[in-house]
FIKOLKE-371180 format. One record per residue (C-alpha): residue number from 0; residue in three letters; chain; x, y, z. Coordinates in steps of 0.05 Angstrom, whole numbers. Last residue first. Layout:
N
(NUM; "Ala"; "A"; (X; Y; Z)) ...
// end
This chain:
419
(418; "Ser"; "A"; (-465; -1695; 2409)) (417; "Glu"; "A"; (-458; -1642; 2363)) (416; "Tyr"; "A"; (-511; -1583; 2360)) (415; "Ala"; "A"; (-573; -1583; 2319)) (414; "Leu"; "A"; (-610; -1630; 2366)) (413; "Leu"; "A"; (-610; -1564; 2411)) (412; "Glu"; "A"; (-645; -1526; 2360)) (411; "Asp"; "A"; (-695; -1581; 2345)) (410; "Val"; "A"; (-712; -1587; 2422)) (409; "Thr"; "A"; (-732; -1510; 2421)) (408; "Val"; "A"; (-686; -1451; 2447)) (407; "Leu"; "A"; (-684; -1413; 2514)) (406; "Ser"; "A"; (-622; -1368; 2503)) (405; "Tyr"; "A"; (-585; -1357; 2563)) (404; "Gly"; "A"; (-549; -1290; 2579)) (403; "Gln"; "A"; (-564; -1282; 2652)) (402; "Ala"; "A"; (-613; -1229; 2635)) (401; "Val"; "A"; (-654; -1286; 2599)) (400; "Leu"; "A"; (-650; -1339; 2653)) (399; "Glu"; "A"; (-672; -1284; 2705)) (398; "Pro"; "A"; (-733; -1267; 2656)) (397; "Val"; "A"; (-754; -1339; 2646)) (396; "Ala"; "A"; (-745; -1359; 2726)) (395; "Arg"; "A"; (-787; -1312; 2757)) (394; "Lys"; "A"; (-857; -1319; 2719)) (393; "Ile"; "A"; (-835; -1388; 2701)) (392; "Ala"; "A"; (-842; -1406; 2773)) (391; "Glu"; "A"; (-917; -1372; 2778)) (390; "Val"; "A"; (-935; -1413; 2719)) (389; "Thr"; "A"; (-904; -1482; 2747)) (388; "Gln"; "A"; (-942; -1467; 2815)) (387; "Trp"; "A"; (-1007; -1452; 2769)) (386; "Arg"; "A"; (-1003; -1518; 2739)) (385; "Asp"; "A"; (-1067; -1553; 2765)) (384; "Gly"; "A"; (-1077; -1620; 2722)) (383; "Gly"; "A"; (-1052; -1659; 2666)) (382; "Gly"; "A"; (-1033; -1589; 2627)) (381; "Asp"; "A"; (-972; -1543; 2627)) (380; "His"; "A"; (-917; -1591; 2650)) (379; "Met"; "A"; (-848; -1582; 2666)) (378; "Leu"; "A"; (-778; -1622; 2641)) (377; "Val"; "A"; (-719; -1581; 2632)) (376; "Val"; "A"; (-670; -1598; 2580)) (375; "Gln"; "A"; (-594; -1586; 2580)) (374; "Gly"; "A"; (-543; -1555; 2534)) (373; "Pro"; "A"; (-523; -1504; 2582)) (372; "Glu"; "A"; (-536; -1517; 2653)) (371; "Val"; "A"; (-601; -1518; 2697)) (370; "Ser"; "A"; (-600; -1503; 2768)) (369; "Met"; "A"; (-650; -1444; 2759)) (368; "Ile"; "A"; (-703; -1488; 2739)) (367; "Ala"; "A"; (-704; -1531; 2798)) (366; "Ala"; "A"; (-699; -1469; 2845)) (365; "Tyr"; "A"; (-766; -1443; 2812)) (364; "Ile"; "A"; (-795; -1508; 2820)) (363; "Ala"; "A"; (-784; -1505; 2887)) (362; "Asp"; "A"; (-800; -1437; 2899)) (361; "Ser"; "A"; (-869; -1449; 2857)) (360; "Gly"; "A"; (-894; -1505; 2909)) (359; "Pro"; "A"; (-880; -1579; 2909)) (358; "Leu"; "A"; (-944; -1593; 2866)) (357; "Arg"; "A"; (-919; -1666; 2852)) (356; "Trp"; "A"; (-932; -1650; 2779)) (355; "Asp"; "A"; (-878; -1597; 2784)) (354; "Glu"; "A"; (-825; -1648; 2789)) (353; "Thr"; "A"; (-777; -1599; 2766)) (352; "Asp"; "A"; (-736; -1653; 2729)) (351; "Val"; "A"; (-674; -1624; 2698)) (350; "Asp"; "A"; (-635; -1668; 2647)) (349; "Trp"; "A"; (-693; -1683; 2605)) (348; "Gly"; "A"; (-720; -1741; 2559)) (347; "Val"; "A"; (-729; -1727; 2481)) (346; "Glu"; "A"; (-742; -1785; 2432)) (345; "Ala"; "A"; (-714; -1772; 2365)) (344; "Asp"; "A"; (-734; -1779; 2292)) (343; "Val"; "A"; (-791; -1824; 2303)) (342; "Tyr"; "A"; (-836; -1861; 2256)) (341; "Pro"; "A"; (-786; -1913; 2224)) (340; "Ala"; "A"; (-750; -1919; 2292)) (339; "Leu"; "A"; (-815; -1934; 2329)) (338; "Thr"; "A"; (-807; -2007; 2330)) (337; "Ala"; "A"; (-726; -2009; 2340)) (336; "Ile"; "A"; (-732; -1966; 2398)) (335; "Ile"; "A"; (-795; -2003; 2427)) (334; "Asp"; "A"; (-753; -2065; 2428)) (333; "Gly"; "A"; (-717; -2044; 2494)) (332; "Tyr"; "A"; (-724; -1973; 2522)) (331; "Tyr"; "A"; (-771; -1912; 2520)) (330; "Asn"; "A"; (-805; -1906; 2583)) (329; "Gly"; "A"; (-796; -1831; 2597)) (328; "Gly"; "A"; (-854; -1829; 2637)) (327; "Pro"; "A"; (-892; -1820; 2571)) (326; "Ala"; "A"; (-853; -1822; 2512)) (325; "Arg"; "A"; (-827; -1757; 2488)) (324; "Phe"; "A"; (-831; -1741; 2410)) (323; "Val"; "A"; (-793; -1713; 2353)) (322; "His"; "A"; (-823; -1727; 2289)) (321; "Ser"; "A"; (-845; -1653; 2282)) (320; "Pro"; "A"; (-912; -1641; 2253)) (319; "Glu"; "A"; (-934; -1648; 2179)) (318; "Glu"; "A"; (-978; -1589; 2162)) (317; "Gly"; "A"; (-1044; -1559; 2169)) (316; "Leu"; "A"; (-1033; -1542; 2239)) (315; "Val"; "A"; (-1097; -1569; 2270)) (314; "Glu"; "A"; (-1104; -1636; 2229)) (313; "Lys"; "A"; (-1027; -1642; 2230)) (312; "Leu"; "A"; (-1026; -1644; 2304)) (311; "Ala"; "A"; (-1079; -1690; 2315)) (310; "Ala"; "A"; (-1047; -1737; 2253)) (309; "Tyr"; "A"; (-980; -1733; 2294)) (308; "Gly"; "A"; (-1012; -1760; 2361)) (307; "Gln"; "A"; (-1050; -1817; 2318)) (306; "Thr"; "A"; (-987; -1837; 2289)) (305; "Ile"; "A"; (-952; -1849; 2356)) (304; "Glu"; "A"; (-1003; -1881; 2395)) (303; "Asn"; "A"; (-1017; -1925; 2339)) (302; "Ile"; "A"; (-943; -1944; 2329)) (301; "Gln"; "A"; (-947; -1965; 2405)) (300; "Glu"; "A"; (-1009; -2003; 2392)) (299; "Asp"; "A"; (-982; -2042; 2335)) (298; "Ala"; "A"; (-915; -2064; 2375)) (297; "Ser"; "A"; (-958; -2083; 2431)) (296; "Met"; "A"; (-969; -2045; 2494)) (295; "Tyr"; "A"; (-927; -2051; 2564)) (294; "Thr"; "A"; (-865; -2009; 2534)) (293; "Leu"; "A"; (-910; -1949; 2521)) (292; "Asn"; "A"; (-917; -1937; 2595)) (291; "Val"; "A"; (-953; -1886; 2632)) (290; "Gly"; "A"; (-1029; -1896; 2622)) (289; "Gln"; "A"; (-1027; -1965; 2643)) (288; "Gly"; "A"; (-997; -1983; 2577)) (287; "Ser"; "A"; (-1048; -2033; 2566)) (286; "Gly"; "A"; (-1105; -1979; 2565)) (285; "Ser"; "A"; (-1076; -1913; 2564)) (284; "Ala"; "A"; (-1008; -1897; 2543)) (283; "His"; "A"; (-1008; -1819; 2550)) (282; "Asp"; "A"; (-1073; -1818; 2504)) (281; "Trp"; "A"; (-1045; -1804; 2430)) (280; "Ser"; "A"; (-972; -1795; 2454)) (279; "His"; "A"; (-932; -1742; 2474)) (278; "Thr"; "A"; (-932; -1708; 2410)) (277; "Cys"; "A"; (-894; -1650; 2386)) (276; "Val"; "A"; (-899; -1578; 2378)) (275; "Gln"; "A"; (-837; -1527; 2376)) (274; "Cys"; "A"; (-847; -1453; 2394)) (273; "Gly"; "A"; (-841; -1402; 2338)) (272; "Leu"; "A"; (-898; -1362; 2376)) (271; "Asp"; "A"; (-942; -1380; 2315)) (270; "Ala"; "A"; (-930; -1454; 2329)) (269; "Glu"; "A"; (-955; -1445; 2411)) (268; "Arg"; "A"; (-1010; -1401; 2387)) (267; "Lys"; "A"; (-1035; -1458; 2336)) (266; "Val"; "A"; (-1033; -1506; 2394)) (265; "Gln"; "A"; (-1074; -1460; 2444)) (264; "Ala"; "A"; (-1131; -1450; 2387)) (263; "Ala"; "A"; (-1136; -1523; 2378)) (262; "Tyr"; "A"; (-1157; -1535; 2448)) (261; "Pro"; "A"; (-1211; -1585; 2442)) (260; "Ala"; "A"; (-1170; -1609; 2372)) (259; "Val"; "A"; (-1102; -1623; 2414)) (258; "Gln"; "A"; (-1134; -1660; 2476)) (257; "Asn"; "A"; (-1132; -1735; 2440)) (256; "Gly"; "A"; (-1064; -1725; 2419)) (255; "Ile"; "A"; (-1030; -1711; 2484)) (254; "Thr"; "A"; (-982; -1652; 2472)) (253; "Phe"; "A"; (-907; -1648; 2481)) (252; "Phe"; "A"; (-893; -1569; 2478)) (251; "Thr"; "A"; (-823; -1545; 2466)) (250; "Ala"; "A"; (-802; -1478; 2486)) (249; "Lys"; "A"; (-787; -1408; 2462)) (248; "Ala"; "A"; (-765; -1341; 2494)) (247; "Gly"; "A"; (-773; -1272; 2473)) (246; "Asn"; "A"; (-786; -1255; 2545)) (245; "Ala"; "A"; (-861; -1228; 2538)) (244; "Glu"; "A"; (-872; -1282; 2487)) (243; "Leu"; "A"; (-853; -1337; 2535)) (242; "Val"; "A"; (-885; -1312; 2597)) (241; "Asp"; "A"; (-954; -1303; 2554)) (240; "Leu"; "A"; (-946; -1374; 2529)) (239; "Ile"; "A"; (-943; -1398; 2601)) (238; "Ala"; "A"; (-1009; -1364; 2618)) (237; "Asp"; "A"; (-1036; -1390; 2554)) (236; "Thr"; "A"; (-1022; -1466; 2572)) (235; "Thr"; "A"; (-1049; -1450; 2645)) (234; "Glu"; "A"; (-1121; -1423; 2619)) (233; "Pro"; "A"; (-1141; -1489; 2590)) (232; "Trp"; "A"; (-1093; -1544; 2577)) (231; "Pro"; "A"; (-1056; -1566; 2520)) (230; "Gly"; "A"; (-1023; -1600; 2546)) (229; "Asp"; "A"; (-991; -1663; 2576)) (228; "Asp"; "A"; (-916; -1645; 2579)) (227; "Phe"; "A"; (-876; -1575; 2579)) (226; "Thr"; "A"; (-801; -1569; 2553)) (225; "Leu"; "A"; (-754; -1517; 2565)) (224; "Ala"; "A"; (-693; -1525; 2529)) (223; "Ile"; "A"; (-629; -1492; 2546)) (222; "Val"; "A"; (-572; -1448; 2503)) (221; "Lys"; "A"; (-512; -1413; 2538)) (220; "Asp"; "A"; (-465; -1426; 2481)) (219; "Glu"; "A"; (-394; -1439; 2502)) (218; "Gly"; "A"; (-393; -1511; 2475)) (217; "Val"; "A"; (-466; -1534; 2462)) (216; "Asn"; "A"; (-448; -1612; 2471)) (215; "Ala"; "A"; (-520; -1636; 2474)) (214; "Thr"; "A"; (-536; -1689; 2523)) (213; "Tyr"; "A"; (-527; -1758; 2496)) (212; "Val"; "A"; (-564; -1829; 2472)) (211; "Arg"; "A"; (-550; -1852; 2404)) (210; "Tyr"; "A"; (-587; -1901; 2359)) (209; "Gly"; "A"; (-555; -1925; 2295)) (208; "Glu"; "A"; (-517; -1895; 2236)) (207; "Asp"; "A"; (-457; -1859; 2237)) (206; "Val"; "A"; (-453; -1791; 2200)) (205; "Pro"; "A"; (-393; -1782; 2154)) (204; "Ala"; "A"; (-351; -1721; 2160)) (203; "Lys"; "A"; (-348; -1674; 2093)) (202; "Thr"; "A"; (-286; -1644; 2068)) (201; "Gln"; "A"; (-235; -1695; 2091)) (200; "Glu"; "A"; (-171; -1678; 2065)) (199; "Ile"; "A"; (-124; -1726; 2032)) (198; "Ile"; "A"; (-52; -1705; 2004)) (197; "Gln"; "A"; (-21; -1752; 1957)) (196; "Thr"; "A"; (53; -1747; 1928)) (195; "Gly"; "A"; (53; -1777; 1858)) (194; "Ser"; "A"; (116; -1734; 1849)) (193; "Val"; "A"; (100; -1706; 1778)) (192; "Asp"; "A"; (24; -1705; 1771)) (191; "Gly"; "A"; (17; -1689; 1847)) (190; "Thr"; "A"; (-47; -1726; 1872)) (189; "Arg"; "A"; (-96; -1689; 1912)) (188; "Val"; "A"; (-151; -1735; 1943)) (187; "Thr"; "A"; (-214; -1700; 1966)) (186; "Arg"; "A"; (-257; -1727; 2023)) (185; "Glu"; "A"; (-329; -1738; 2030)) (184; "Gly"; "A"; (-377; -1765; 2080)) (183; "Glu"; "A"; (-431; -1820; 2075)) (182; "Gln"; "A"; (-498; -1807; 2114)) (181; "Gly"; "A"; (-526; -1861; 2163)) (180; "Lys"; "A"; (-595; -1843; 2197)) (179; "Gln"; "A"; (-594; -1828; 2271)) (178; "Asn"; "A"; (-651; -1851; 2309)) (177; "Val"; "A"; (-635; -1800; 2365)) (176; "His"; "A"; (-647; -1808; 2445)) (175; "Leu"; "A"; (-630; -1738; 2472)) (174; "Ser"; "A"; (-627; -1726; 2549)) (173; "Gly"; "A"; (-570; -1763; 2567)) (172; "Thr"; "A"; (-544; -1822; 2609)) (171; "Trp"; "A"; (-616; -1835; 2632)) (170; "Tyr"; "A"; (-636; -1875; 2575)) (169; "Ala"; "A"; (-578; -1925; 2586)) (168; "Asp"; "A"; (-607; -1951; 2653)) (167; "Ala"; "A"; (-673; -1968; 2617)) (166; "Thr"; "A"; (-634; -2007; 2568)) (165; "Arg"; "A"; (-618; -1992; 2494)) (164; "Glu"; "A"; (-545; -1987; 2497)) (163; "Ser"; "A"; (-522; -1939; 2450)) (162; "Gly"; "A"; (-509; -1956; 2379)) (161; "Val"; "A"; (-459; -1953; 2320)) (160; "Thr"; "A"; (-459; -1972; 2243)) (159; "Glu"; "A"; (-406; -1938; 2208)) (158; "Phe"; "A"; (-409; -1887; 2152)) (157; "Pro"; "A"; (-370; -1894; 2083)) (156; "Ile"; "A"; (-324; -1833; 2064)) (155; "Ala"; "A"; (-339; -1823; 1990)) (154; "Glu"; "A"; (-281; -1805; 1941)) (153; "Thr"; "A"; (-264; -1737; 1902)) (152; "Thr"; "A"; (-209; -1732; 1854)) (151; "Val"; "A"; (-158; -1675; 1845)) (150; "Thr"; "A"; (-98; -1683; 1797)) (149; "Glu"; "A"; (-41; -1643; 1807)) (148; "Thr"; "A"; (12; -1592; 1777)) (147; "Glu"; "A"; (77; -1585; 1808)) (146; "Val"; "A"; (91; -1525; 1847)) (145; "Gln"; "A"; (145; -1478; 1824)) (144; "Asp"; "A"; (212; -1449; 1851)) (143; "Ala"; "A"; (233; -1384; 1824)) (142; "Gly"; "A"; (294; -1375; 1780)) (141; "Asp"; "A"; (361; -1340; 1802)) (140; "Ala"; "A"; (368; -1269; 1780)) (139; "Ile"; "A"; (376; -1234; 1719)) (138; "Glu"; "A"; (373; -1155; 1712)) (137; "Val"; "A"; (369; -1124; 1643)) (136; "Val"; "A"; (376; -1049; 1627)) (135; "Ala"; "A"; (367; -1036; 1549)) (134; "Asp"; "A"; (411; -992; 1522)) (133; "Lys"; "A"; (391; -1015; 1452)) (132; "Asp"; "A"; (340; -1065; 1446)) (131; "Leu"; "A"; (339; -1135; 1484)) (130; "Thr"; "A"; (293; -1186; 1454)) (129; "Thr"; "A"; (252; -1232; 1504)) (128; "Thr"; "A"; (258; -1304; 1482)) (127; "Ala"; "A"; (279; -1329; 1549)) (126; "Asp"; "A"; (209; -1313; 1578)) (125; "Thr"; "A"; (212; -1306; 1650)) (124; "Thr"; "A"; (197; -1234; 1658)) (123; "Ala"; "A"; (191; -1176; 1695)) (122; "Thr"; "A"; (189; -1104; 1669)) (121; "Gly"; "A"; (237; -1048; 1702)) (120; "Asn"; "A"; (276; -1039; 1640)) (119; "Val"; "A"; (279; -1115; 1626)) (118; "Thr"; "A"; (269; -1156; 1691)) (117; "Ala"; "A"; (293; -1227; 1699)) (116; "Ala"; "A"; (278; -1287; 1744)) (115; "Phe"; "A"; (313; -1347; 1719)) (114; "Ala"; "A"; (301; -1419; 1696)) (113; "Asp"; "A"; (235; -1427; 1730)) (112; "Gly"; "A"; (225; -1491; 1768)) (111; "Gly"; "A"; (252; -1559; 1751)) (110; "Gly"; "A"; (318; -1549; 1773)) (109; "Glu"; "A"; (312; -1601; 1824)) (108; "Lys"; "A"; (249; -1647; 1817)) (107; "Ala"; "A"; (195; -1661; 1871)) (106; "Val"; "A"; (225; -1620; 1923)) (105; "Ser"; "A"; (182; -1626; 1982)) (104; "Gly"; "A"; (130; -1576; 1999)) (103; "Asp"; "A"; (69; -1627; 2005)) (102; "Ile"; "A"; (47; -1610; 1931)) (101; "Ala"; "A"; (118; -1626; 1903)) (100; "Met"; "A"; (162; -1569; 1891)) (99; "Leu"; "A"; (194; -1562; 1818)) (98; "Asn"; "A"; (263; -1526; 1834)) (97; "Gly"; "A"; (290; -1461; 1813)) (96; "Ala"; "A"; (342; -1451; 1766)) (95; "Thr"; "A"; (412; -1421; 1779)) (94; "Pro"; "A"; (428; -1353; 1742)) (93; "Thr"; "A"; (491; -1347; 1707)) (92; "Ala"; "A"; (494; -1274; 1674)) (91; "Tyr"; "A"; (540; -1249; 1624)) (90; "Gly"; "A"; (558; -1324; 1606)) (89; "Ala"; "A"; (544; -1316; 1530)) (88; "Glu"; "A"; (488; -1368; 1543)) (87; "Ile"; "A"; (456; -1323; 1593)) (86; "Val"; "A"; (459; -1263; 1546)) (85; "Asp"; "A"; (433; -1307; 1486)) (84; "Ala"; "A"; (377; -1334; 1528)) (83; "Ile"; "A"; (359; -1263; 1548)) (82; "Thr"; "A"; (349; -1242; 1472)) (81; "Ala"; "A"; (398; -1212; 1423)) (80; "Gly"; "A"; (360; -1172; 1364)) (79; "Arg"; "A"; (419; -1136; 1346)) (78; "Asp"; "A"; (482; -1169; 1368)) (77; "Val"; "A"; (509; -1157; 1441)) (76; "Thr"; "A"; (561; -1110; 1468)) (75; "Val"; "A"; (561; -1115; 1547)) (74; "Thr"; "A"; (553; -1061; 1598)) (73; "Gln"; "A"; (554; -1088; 1669)) (72; "Gly"; "A"; (503; -1073; 1723)) (71; "Asn"; "A"; (464; -1137; 1721)) (70; "Val"; "A"; (462; -1138; 1645)) (69; "Thr"; "A"; (471; -1068; 1615)) (68; "Val"; "A"; (462; -1066; 1536)) (67; "Asp"; "A"; (511; -1040; 1485)) (66; "Tyr"; "A"; (493; -1041; 1413)) (65; "Arg"; "A"; (515; -1087; 1352)) (64; "Pro"; "A"; (482; -1085; 1281)) (63; "Pro"; "A"; (466; -1014; 1288)) (62; "Asn"; "A"; (395; -993; 1284)) (61; "Leu"; "A"; (390; -920; 1295)) (60; "Ile"; "A"; (457; -905; 1262)) (59; "Phe"; "A"; (455; -959; 1213)) (58; "Tyr"; "A"; (383; -935; 1190)) (57; "Ala"; "A"; (410; -858; 1189)) (56; "Gly"; "A"; (470; -879; 1149)) (55; "Ala"; "A"; (426; -920; 1102)) (54; "Ala"; "A"; (377; -861; 1096)) (53; "Val"; "A"; (438; -811; 1084)) (52; "Gly"; "A"; (466; -853; 1028)) (51; "Ala"; "A"; (400; -862; 994)) (50; "Ala"; "A"; (390; -786; 998)) (49; "Val"; "A"; (460; -780; 964)) (48; "Leu"; "A"; (441; -832; 913)) (47; "Leu"; "A"; (379; -798; 898)) (46; "Thr"; "A"; (411; -728; 891)) (45; "Ile"; "A"; (463; -754; 845)) (44; "Phe"; "A"; (411; -793; 798)) (43; "Leu"; "A"; (368; -729; 797)) (42; "Trp"; "A"; (434; -686; 778)) (41; "Leu"; "A"; (446; -734; 723)) (40; "Leu"; "A"; (380; -732; 692)) (39; "Cys"; "A"; (383; -655; 686)) (38; "Gly"; "A"; (449; -662; 653)) (37; "Gly"; "A"; (423; -705; 595)) (36; "Arg"; "A"; (369; -659; 578)) (35; "Arg"; "A"; (406; -599; 559)) (34; "Arg"; "A"; (387; -593; 483)) (33; "Lys"; "A"; (441; -555; 441)) (32; "Arg"; "A"; (425; -493; 404)) (31; "Pro"; "A"; (454; -472; 337)) (30; "Val"; "A"; (484; -404; 327)) (29; "Gly"; "A"; (441; -346; 296)) (28; "Gly"; "A"; (430; -316; 228)) (27; "Ala"; "A"; (368; -352; 214)) (26; "Pro"; "A"; (346; -389; 279)) (25; "Val"; "A"; (380; -457; 286)) (24; "Tyr"; "A"; (348; -526; 280)) (23; "Met"; "A"; (388; -586; 284)) (22; "Pro"; "A"; (373; -642; 241)) (21; "Gln"; "A"; (394; -718; 263)) (20; "Gly"; "A"; (450; -744; 217)) (19; "Ser"; "A"; (490; -756; 281)) (18; "Ile"; "A"; (545; -709; 257)) (17; "Thr"; "A"; (491; -657; 252)) (16; "Gln"; "A"; (454; -624; 193)) (15; "Val"; "A"; (428; -559; 198)) (14; "Pro"; "A"; (354; -544; 191)) (13; "Gln"; "A"; (335; -472; 173)) (12; "Gln"; "A"; (296; -427; 216)) (11; "Ala"; "A"; (249; -381; 177)) (10; "Gln"; "A"; (266; -309; 168)) (9; "Gln"; "A"; (220; -261; 197)) (8; "Lys"; "A"; (187; -219; 148)) (7; "Pro"; "A"; (203; -139; 147)) (6; "Ala"; "A"; (143; -104; 167)) (5; "Ser"; "A"; (117; -66; 100)) (4; "His"; "A"; (125; 6; 93)) (3; "Lys"; "A"; (66; 49; 82)) (2; "Gly"; "A"; (57; 108; 36)) (1; "Ala"; "A"; (27; 71; -19)) (0; "Met"; "A"; (2; -1; -2)) 
// end
């Protein structure tokens, strides 16, 4: 276009043939430029090599193939990964193994216990494969004794059949006359698995079978059993219950079977106050027993006297009564013991006879009661006649006994003590 200058055209780059035969482009009128790619790769390689060297150096500094540890106060050099077993094998510690002890405390095997006892940096161990890190502090001592394992079995202990004499004289050697059923005992047998040593321990005593006469052995316990025969009876039975209730005391009542239904309220009150209600026979051995002695009666009559007495109590109380009873007159000897064994758990005599049936006066009855000793049974009557002397006597005696620290218990509670 007229009046205007055209811009000079840029000269195109011209290829130049190189020795390798590859073209190299250079700007027009310029000097050919060489590519610098090979230099960058070299520097990268050098950098990686240096980094690897630094890392390797750091690793070996932090994880040297050998390092120091302290064993029982001595610094020693060990291979990396060394264990307690290694330092013991190397002789840096020479512990003596403990013994394997039998279950009875004797030595079953020398050196059979722990090989050593050790702490590593304060932590206890008996594991020989425990590894020791750099600068670990190790204390190694003699091994502890160990007790052998054992096998425990249980065995029954057979009971024996024993028996007191069944004579009239033997009856009075104790107030409790028990038809005892045999019970097996139990023992454990511990057997050492290495030594074979056995230790036998009784865990449950056997109970011998048979008829036994004894007075309760209550040890240091101040317990006694007050008992009342021949009731229930109008007025006096309730009067006696009033005294017991006022003093938190209990007693055992041996009732006449044919009197139970007419005085059912008194019988129920006896049970409600925690007293023990038992039979004293159906009609006090009337008829062939002459009103006092069951041994004069036939076996069937003896059984009927007891079972009818139980039935009368069950009818009033609504449950099976106690199978503890008292024979009229204390006449319980000879064949009657075997005859009544299936029906009677125990027959109860007495240690202190107040003879209140003789009406000796309340002072005499009181004195007899106060002569009682721990574990003994006291005989009194709430029925069968005028028993107001007995009532007056227990009004004095019961609170005094309680004040002296006595517990007035039932016969069943007395039977719970050992003979």
